[in-house]
N, C-alpha and C positions, 0 to 999 in steps of 0.2 A: 168656795170650797164645795166639793161634792158631798152629797149626803148619802152615806152608805147605810143601808138597812141590813140588819142581821136576820137571816132566814133560819129559824129554828125548826122548821118542818123537815121531816124525812120523806120517805117514799109515801105516795098516796095510799090510802087503805085498800083501794081496789087492786092496785098493782101488788101490794104486799100479800093479799089473799091469793092472787093468782100464782105468785112465786111459791108460797107455802104449799099450795095444792100440787104444783108441778114437782116440787122436791119430794113430797110424800108419794106421789105416783112413781117417780123414778126409784126411790128407795124400796118401795114394796115390790117393784118389778125386779130389782137386783136380788132381793131376798128370795123371791120365787125362783129365779134362775139358779141360784146357789143351792136351794133346797130340792130342786127337781131331781137332781142326780141321786140324792139320798132317798127319795121316795120311790124310785124305780126299783124293781126287783133285779138282782144280779143274775138271775137265771135266764139263759137264752133258750130259744126253741131248739129242739133236737135237730141235728143235721138231716137233710133230705137227700137221698141217694137213689139213683137208678143204675142198673147194670144190664149188660147183655152177655149172653153165654154162647159159646160155640164149641162144638165137638170137632176135633181135627182128625184126619185119617191116621195120623201117627200115634194115636192113643192119648192125646192130651186134650184137656178142656181149658179154654181161655175165658176168663171172666173179666170183662172190661167195664170200668166205671164210666158210664156214659154221661151222667149229670151228677153234680154235687154242689150244693148251695154255699158251702164254705170249706176251706181247706182244713184238714184234720192232722193231728199229731199221730204218727205211727205208733208211738208208745201207748196210746190209749185205745187202740183198735185191735180186736182179736177176731179170729175166724174159727169156724167149726165145719167139718165135712163129715157127714154121717149118712148111713143108710136110712132111707125114708121109713121103711117098715121095721128097721132095727132088728132084723132076724139074728145076726151074729153079734150085735152089740159093738160093731166096729165104728169107731169115731176118731177123727184126727182133729186135734185142737192146737192152736198156736196163736202167737201174737205177731203182728205185722213187723215189729221191730226186732224180732229174733234174728240172731246172726245167721241161722241156717234158712231163713225165709226172705229177708229183705235183700232184694237185688242179687240173689244167688241163682246161677244157672246150673241146672242139673239136680236141684232139690225136688223132692216129691211134691211139695206145695211151695211156690215162691211168689213173692210180690215184686213187681217191677215199677219203679218210680220213673215215669216217662220223662219228667223235666228235671230229675236229679236234685230236687229241692228239699229232700227229707221231709216231705209232707204228702198227704194223700189228697189228690185232686182228680178232676175229670180227666180221663185219658189214661190213668194208671190202670194196671191190670194184674190179675192173679193167673198163674199157670199151674195146672194140676196134672201131674203125671199119672193119669187115671189107670193106665194099663199096669203100671208098676205097683200101685197100692191096691188094685182090685176094684176100683170105682168104675171100671168100664163095663161091669156086669151088675145088673140090678138097678134099683132106683136109688139115687143119691141126692142129697140136698146140701146146699152150701149157705152158711149164714155169716154175715159180717156184723160184729157187735161193737158198740161203743161202751167200753168198760167203765168210763168215768160216769156216764149217765145211766148205765145199766139198761141200754136201749138197743133193740135189734134194728140196725140200719137197713138191711136187706136180707131176704131169704128167698132162695131160688133153687129150683130143681134142675139138676144137670140133665141135658138131653142124652139119649142113649147113643152109644158108639156104633158106627157103621161096621157091619161084619165083613 
């Protein structure tokens, strides 16, 4: 008859210690990953935008967005066109998503979404009928504002029209 010995020992103490340490490190890493999202602020950096402006011979100014680091919702962007020295107090205000601004041809100030995605991105542009509204005479400035952040994205002076 074979003699069977009963083995009452479990895992060796060295292996048990290594397993406990590994489990502790894994759990603390998982807790860190879960809490990392809660520790970050929800506030993003404001969008960065550059534009180019051109005066056309037919009395229009075209302001093209040349770079933009993130797409923007037209509902949160507004614009203002005003005389730089503000002699007459003339100012034109509007929102990009207004029905008489967004992709409207023939409006005094219109916004054209180049890729028709209902978002503001690089390549989109504003068209200003400067001759019609009197912005072809004097010094005028154009501002694009982010209403949600209360932040001026860009402020540019319109070039004078050719006589």
